[in-house]
MIBAKE-357565 format. One record per residue (C-alpha): residue in three letters; x, y, z. Coordinates in pm, whole numbers, always signed. Example, Ala and Ser with C-alpha at 12.3 -4.5 7.8 and 13.67 -1.06 7.14 Angstrom:
+---------+--------+--------+--------+
! residuo !   east !  north !     up !
+---------+--------+--------+--------+
!     ALA !  +1230 !   -450 !   +780 !
!     SER !  +1367 !   -106 !   +714 !
+---------+--------+--------+--------+
END
This chain:
+---------+--------+--------+--------+
! residuo !   east !  north !     up !
+---------+--------+--------+--------+
!     MET !    -12 !    -14 !    +13 !
!     ASN !   +103 !   +346 !    -47 !
!     TYR !   +105 !   +595 !   +247 !
!     TYR !    +85 !   +963 !   +237 !
!     GLY !   +282 !  +1226 !   +461 !
!     ASN !   +325 !  +1116 !   +807 !
!     VAL !   +128 !   +840 !   +936 !
!     PHE !    +41 !   +777 !  +1316 !
!     ARG !   -111 !   +515 !  +1559 !
!     PRO !   -165 !   +466 !  +1930 !
!     PRO !    +83 !   +243 !  +2046 !
!     SER !   -179 !    -51 !  +2094 !
!     GLU !   -229 !    -61 !  +1716 !
!     ALA !   +152 !   -139 !  +1657 !
!     ARG !    +47 !   -450 !  +1496 !
!     SER !   -255 !   -367 !  +1267 !
!     LEU !   -296 !   -309 !   +941 !
!     ILE !   -311 !   +100 !   +886 !
!     ILE !   -535 !   +178 !   +653 !
!     GLN !   -510 !   +561 !   +527 !
!     ALA !   -884 !   +684 !   +468 !
!     THR !   -778 !  +1034 !   +509 !
!     ILE !   -469 !  +1235 !   +486 !
!     GLY !   -400 !  +1454 !   +762 !
!     CYS !   -651 !  +1649 !  +1012 !
!     SER !   -952 !  +1826 !   +928 !
!     HIS !   -898 !  +2037 !  +1251 !
!     ASN !   -525 !  +2094 !  +1230 !
!     ASP !   -519 !  +2407 !  +1426 !
!     CYS !   -430 !  +2279 !  +1792 !
!     THR !   -130 !  +2478 !  +1881 !
!     PHE !    +57 !  +2196 !  +2078 !
!     CYS !    +22 !  +1951 !  +1781 !
!     TYR !   +297 !  +1891 !  +1529 !
!     MET !   +157 !  +1587 !  +1323 !
!     TYR !     -2 !  +1717 !  +1021 !
!     LYS !   +140 !  +2048 !  +1031 !
!     ASP !   +304 !  +2033 !   +686 !
!     GLU !    +15 !  +1839 !   +540 !
!     PRO !   -335 !  +1965 !   +347 !
!     PHE !   -608 !  +1795 !   +467 !
!     ILE !   -751 !  +1510 !   +192 !
!     ILE !  -1057 !  +1317 !   +206 !
!     ARG !   -994 !   +970 !    +21 !
!     LYS !  -1182 !   +841 !   -217 !
!     ILE !  -1312 !   +484 !   -126 !
!     ASP !  -1251 !   +319 !   -482 !
!     ASP !   -891 !   +429 !   -443 !
!     ILE !   -853 !   +267 !    -93 !
!     ILE !   -986 !    -58 !   -186 !
!     ALA !   -772 !    -60 !   -531 !
!     GLU !   -472 !    -16 !   -281 !
!     LEU !   -607 !   -269 !    -59 !
!     GLU !   -638 !   -541 !   -332 !
!     THR !   -267 !   -535 !   -411 !
!     ILE !   -175 !   -655 !    -45 !
!     ARG !   -455 !   -938 !    -66 !
!     ASP !   -207 !  -1222 !    -34 !
!     TYR !   -114 !  -1088 !   +315 !
!     PHE !   -499 !  -1040 !   +424 !
!     PRO !   -508 !  -1326 !   +659 !
!     GLN !   -209 !  -1192 !   +872 !
!     PHE !   -395 !   -921 !   +996 !
!     GLU !   -636 !   -969 !  +1287 !
!     ARG !   -689 !   -575 !  +1410 !
!     VAL !   -725 !   -277 !  +1160 !
!     PHE !   -685 !    +92 !  +1209 !
!     ILE !   -838 !   +355 !  +1002 !
!     ALA !   -636 !   +674 !  +1024 !
!     ASP !   -565 !   +964 !   +979 !
!     GLY !   -627 !  +1204 !  +1261 !
!     ASP !   -972 !  +1208 !  +1217 !
!     ALA !  -1111 !   +936 !   +959 !
!     LEU !  -1487 !   +943 !  +1118 !
!     VAL !  -1505 !  +1287 !   +940 !
!     LEU !  -1594 !  +1036 !   +625 !
!     LYS !  -1960 !  +1011 !   +507 !
!     THR !  -2147 !   +723 !   +701 !
!     THR !  -2185 !   +544 !   +355 !
!     ASP !  -1827 !   +565 !   +277 !
!     LEU !  -1722 !   +398 !   +623 !
!     LEU !  -1973 !   +166 !   +611 !
!     ARG !  -1869 !    +44 !   +213 !
!     LEU !  -1475 !    +20 !   +394 !
!     LEU !  -1618 !   -176 !   +677 !
!     GLU !  -1800 !   -387 !   +412 !
!     TYR !  -1461 !   -484 !   +211 !
!     ILE !  -1277 !   -570 !   +558 !
!     ASN !  -1504 !   -781 !   +677 !
!     LYS !  -1584 !   -956 !   +335 !
!     ASN !  -1186 !   -991 !   +268 !
!     PHE !  -1029 !  -1016 !   +616 !
!     PRO !  -1090 !  -1369 !   +758 !
!     ASN !   -922 !  -1309 !  +1097 !
!     VAL !   -963 !   -939 !  +1163 !
!     ASN !  -1158 !   -923 !  +1516 !
!     ARG !  -1117 !   -550 !  +1584 !
!     ILE !  -1168 !   -228 !  +1354 !
!     SER !  -1065 !   +107 !  +1520 !
!     SER !  -1027 !   +451 !  +1390 !
!     TYR !   -921 !   +794 !  +1535 !
!     ALA !  -1217 !  +1024 !  +1576 !
!     THR !  -1274 !  +1371 !  +1754 !
!     ALA !  -1588 !  +1440 !  +1911 !
!     GLY !  -1723 !  +1699 !  +1663 !
!     ASP !  -1699 !  +1348 !  +1420 !
!     ILE !  -1908 !  +1202 !  +1650 !
!     ASN !  -2136 !  +1457 !  +1724 !
!     ARG !  -2205 !  +1521 !  +1376 !
!     LYS !  -2331 !  +1164 !  +1298 !
!     SER !  -2667 !  +1051 !  +1438 !
!     VAL !  -2700 !   +729 !  +1679 !
!     GLU !  -2820 !   +530 !  +1437 !
!     GLU !  -2506 !   +613 !  +1190 !
!     LEU !  -2279 !   +513 !  +1484 !
!     LYS !  -2482 !   +207 !  +1573 !
!     GLN !  -2461 !   +104 !  +1215 !
!     LEU !  -2068 !   +149 !  +1209 !
!     TYR !  -2058 !    -49 !  +1553 !
!     ASP !  -2259 !   -333 !  +1408 !
!     ASN !  -2059 !   -345 !  +1077 !
!     GLY !  -1749 !   -375 !  +1280 !
!     LEU !  -1617 !    -54 !  +1394 !
!     LYS !  -1564 !   -144 !  +1768 !
!     MET !  -1354 !   +138 !  +1922 !
!     LEU !  -1223 !   +512 !  +1837 !
!     TYR !   -968 !   +663 !  +1982 !
!     ILE !  -1045 !  +1020 !  +2089 !
!     GLY !   -807 !  +1300 !  +2187 !
!     PHE !   -969 !  +1495 !  +2485 !
!     GLU !   -618 !  +1654 !  +2570 !
!     SER !   -754 !  +1840 !  +2857 !
!     GLY !  -1075 !  +1832 !  +3063 !
!     ASP !  -1046 !  +2250 !  +3115 !
!     ASP !  -1259 !  +2458 !  +2881 !
!     GLU !  -1006 !  +2756 !  +2958 !
!     ILE !   -682 !  +2537 !  +2820 !
!     LEU !   -897 !  +2395 !  +2552 !
!     ALA !   -941 !  +2749 !  +2413 !
!     ASP !   -559 !  +2844 !  +2472 !
!     ILE !   -443 !  +2548 !  +2275 !
!     LYS !   -727 !  +2596 !  +2028 !
!     LYS !   -905 !  +2267 !  +2010 !
!     GLY !  -1207 !  +2389 !  +1872 !
!     LEU !  -1433 !  +2172 !  +2115 !
!     THR !  -1555 !  +2214 !  +2468 !
!     THR !  -1571 !  +1968 !  +2761 !
!     GLU !  -1975 !  +1992 !  +2700 !
!     GLU !  -1899 !  +1844 !  +2353 !
!     TYR !  -1682 !  +1551 !  +2507 !
!     ILE !  -1949 !  +1456 !  +2731 !
!     SER !  -2231 !  +1450 !  +2438 !
!     ALA !  -1981 !  +1277 !  +2220 !
!     MET !  -1902 !  +1016 !  +2473 !
!     GLU !  -2305 !   +994 !  +2571 !
!     LYS !  -2355 !   +846 !  +2184 !
!     CYS !  -2078 !   +601 !  +2198 !
!     LYS !  -2189 !   +445 !  +2515 !
!     LYS !  -2591 !   +419 !  +2366 !
!     VAL !  -2418 !   +220 !  +2076 !
!     LYS !  -2138 !    +24 !  +2297 !
!     MET !  -1854 !   +177 !  +2084 !
!     GLN !  -1562 !   +140 !  +2285 !
!     THR !  -1342 !   +486 !  +2366 !
!     SER !   -991 !   +516 !  +2434 !
!     ILE !   -922 !   +871 !  +2537 !
!     THR !   -609 !  +1077 !  +2565 !
!     ILE !   -492 !  +1331 !  +2775 !
!     ILE !   -200 !  +1525 !  +2826 !
!     ALA !    +21 !  +1641 !  +3128 !
!     GLY !   +167 !  +1948 !  +3124 !
!     LEU !    -44 !  +2075 !  +2859 !
!     GLY !   -144 !  +2383 !  +3056 !
!     GLY !   +194 !  +2495 !  +3173 !
!     ARG !   +323 !  +2570 !  +3508 !
!     GLU !    +71 !  +2814 !  +3554 !
!     LYS !   -251 !  +2575 !  +3519 !
!     TRP !   -125 !  +2267 !  +3596 !
!     LYS !   -385 !  +2236 !  +3868 !
!     GLN !   -650 !  +2329 !  +3656 !
!     ASN !   -545 !  +2126 !  +3402 !
!     ALA !   -527 !  +1807 !  +3684 !
!     ILE !   -835 !  +1844 !  +3880 !
!     ASN !  -1086 !  +1939 !  +3541 !
!     THR !   -953 !  +1700 !  +3348 !
!     ALA !   -998 !  +1444 !  +3627 !
!     LYS !  -1382 !  +1583 !  +3681 !
!     LEU !  -1423 !  +1514 !  +3281 !
!     ILE !  -1327 !  +1166 !  +3305 !
!     THR !  -1519 !  +1088 !  +3640 !
!     LYS !  -1837 !  +1225 !  +3445 !
!     THR !  -1751 !  +1001 !  +3084 !
!     LYS !  -1583 !   +677 !  +3230 !
!     PRO !  -1410 !   +581 !  +2916 !
!     ASP !  -1314 !   +231 !  +2857 !
!     TYR !   -922 !   +314 !  +2825 !
!     VAL !   -761 !   +634 !  +2928 !
!     SER !   -387 !   +723 !  +2821 !
!     TYR !   -170 !   +985 !  +2973 !
!     LEU !    +59 !  +1156 !  +2777 !
!     THR !   +341 !  +1445 !  +2834 !
!     MET !   +372 !  +1725 !  +2671 !
!     ARG !   +641 !  +1784 !  +2446 !
!     ILE !   +772 !  +2086 !  +2238 !
!     TYR !   +831 !  +2063 !  +1849 !
!     LYS !   +937 !  +2339 !  +1665 !
!     ASN !   +671 !  +2333 !  +1402 !
!     ALA !   +396 !  +2340 !  +1661 !
!     PRO !   +276 !  +2693 !  +1679 !
!     ILE !   +296 !  +2672 !  +2076 !
!     TYR !   +667 !  +2693 !  +2013 !
!     GLU !   +695 !  +3034 !  +1969 !
!     ASP !   +510 !  +3076 !  +2278 !
!     TYR !   +792 !  +2839 !  +2457 !
!     ILE !  +1062 !  +3057 !  +2308 !
!     SER !   +911 !  +3398 !  +2418 !
!     GLY !   +841 !  +3249 !  +2794 !
!     LYS !   +474 !  +3285 !  +2748 !
!     PHE !   +432 !  +2938 !  +2755 !
!     GLU !   +636 !  +2748 !  +3077 !
!     MET !   +715 !  +2390 !  +3026 !
!     PRO !   +683 !  +2188 !  +3369 !
!     SER !   +979 !  +1977 !  +3469 !
!     ALA !   +939 !  +1628 !  +3544 !
!     GLU !   +878 !  +1644 !  +3900 !
!     GLU !   +566 !  +1931 !  +3824 !
!     ILE !   +439 !  +1670 !  +3563 !
!     LEU !   +447 !  +1362 !  +3780 !
!     TYR !   +263 !  +1594 !  +4058 !
!     GLU !     -7 !  +1688 !  +3819 !
!     ILE !    -81 !  +1332 !  +3698 !
!     ARG !    -80 !  +1226 !  +4090 !
!     LEU !   -331 !  +1512 !  +4128 !
!     PHE !   -542 !  +1386 !  +3849 !
!     LEU !   -527 !  +1035 !  +4016 !
!     GLU !   -643 !  +1207 !  +4355 !
!     ASN !   -940 !  +1335 !  +4218 !
!     VAL !  -1050 !  +1107 !  +3935 !
!     ASP !  -1356 !   +801 !  +3998 !
!     SER !  -1356 !   +619 !  +3713 !
!     GLU !  -1461 !   +259 !  +3811 !
!     GLY !  -1316 !    +24 !  +3561 !
!     THR !  -1099 !   +227 !  +3319 !
!     ILE !   -799 !    +86 !  +3221 !
!     PHE !   -516 !   +359 !  +3288 !
!     ARG !   -173 !   +364 !  +3106 !
!     SER !   +107 !   +594 !  +3063 !
!     ASN !   +308 !   +403 !  +2828 !
!     HIS !   +345 !   +669 !  +2553 !
!     ALA !   +707 !   +758 !  +2460 !
!     SER !   +647 !  +1065 !  +2634 !
!     ASN !   +600 !  +1004 !  +2945 !
!     TYR !   +872 !  +1018 !  +3268 !
!     VAL !   +723 !   +735 !  +3422 !
!     LEU !   +520 !   +393 !  +3290 !
!     LEU !   +224 !   +374 !  +3470 !
!     GLY !    -72 !    +92 !  +3396 !
!     GLY !   -356 !    -33 !  +3591 !
!     THR !   -757 !    -45 !  +3642 !
!     LEU !   -920 !   +265 !  +3784 !
!     ASN !  -1019 !   +277 !  +4078 !
!     LYS !   -896 !    -13 !  +4230 !
!     ASP !   -535 !    +38 !  +4143 !
!     ILE !   -517 !   +427 !  +4226 !
!     SER !   -350 !   +380 !  +4538 !
!     GLY !    -49 !   +191 !  +4347 !
!     LEU !     +2 !   +437 !  +4109 !
!     ILE !    +42 !   +687 !  +4320 !
!     GLU !   +270 !   +499 !  +4509 !
!     THR !   +497 !   +431 !  +4219 !
!     ILE !   +471 !   +824 !  +4127 !
!     ASP !   +586 !   +901 !  +4474 !
!     ASP !   +869 !   +642 !  +4444 !
!     THR !   +949 !   +766 !  +4107 !
!     LEU !   +970 !  +1145 !  +4268 !
!     ARG !  +1204 !  +1024 !  +4559 !
!     ARG !  +1431 !   +845 !  +4401 !
!     LYS !  +1406 !  +1102 !  +4051 !
!     ASN !  +1463 !   +787 !  +3851 !
!     PHE !  +1259 !   +956 !  +3567 !
!     ARG !  +1267 !   +770 !  +3201 !
!     PRO !  +1585 !   +953 !  +3030 !
!     GLY !  +1549 !  +1152 !  +2735 !
!     MET !  +1681 !   +884 !  +2471 !
!     MET !  +1401 !   +672 !  +2597 !
!     ARG !  +1127 !   +963 !  +2519 !
!     SER !  +1241 !  +1069 !  +2211 !
!     LEU !   +964 !  +1035 !  +1960 !
+---------+--------+--------+--------+
END
């Protein structure tokens, strides 16, 4: 298959077949994000995607998972997504899960009936970037969404039993707003209770718009210790029984894994031990 530009996927989709249904991100204004800044947003024709898939037909039996990219593939028309899902279901004999990135805006623009069709045809999980649960920070980073829109999207997903994996970012509020980022993000996760939540750590990239604020001193990047105190404060305030919690992204200073709420005390102990020993993951292991 041909891939265009930079292709990204969640850590858990490392062995999945990545199908690039869109190129880039339809929003692409988030100040912290570097991922698609040099690429125009393109919705690919389903006929072209299927034609490319036909070139790797001999490999179909090897795949058990399929991930539909790029930044927000759910922006596609429901009829087009259903055509792609139908092709996957018919031709990939061993696939047991199909997933995709999605924004809350994409989800809210589809009806519950449309989402149910997608779920019934194999799209079982959506990866959604909340980034923060604080509306002030969401406005700062030009996310283009509010916490109420996140809540509405998650309610729709739950109605159709679509699994959700949420990403949140420690350090996104800088040194000034770390407490409100932690506490309000914990409140949002408490309200929405996703199946999975993954913590990333803020990174500054030269082609991200926030880089200029970082250079000028307007945005102050928290230290490793401050990042861990922020995650600790989140864990002290979240209540989302049964949510799988991870901080296994390459950006993180410490690897955490457990299930909320039963493992919260153990996760906090790991953070406290890391803070005491100052044995943060070194920069060479955190490079992306």
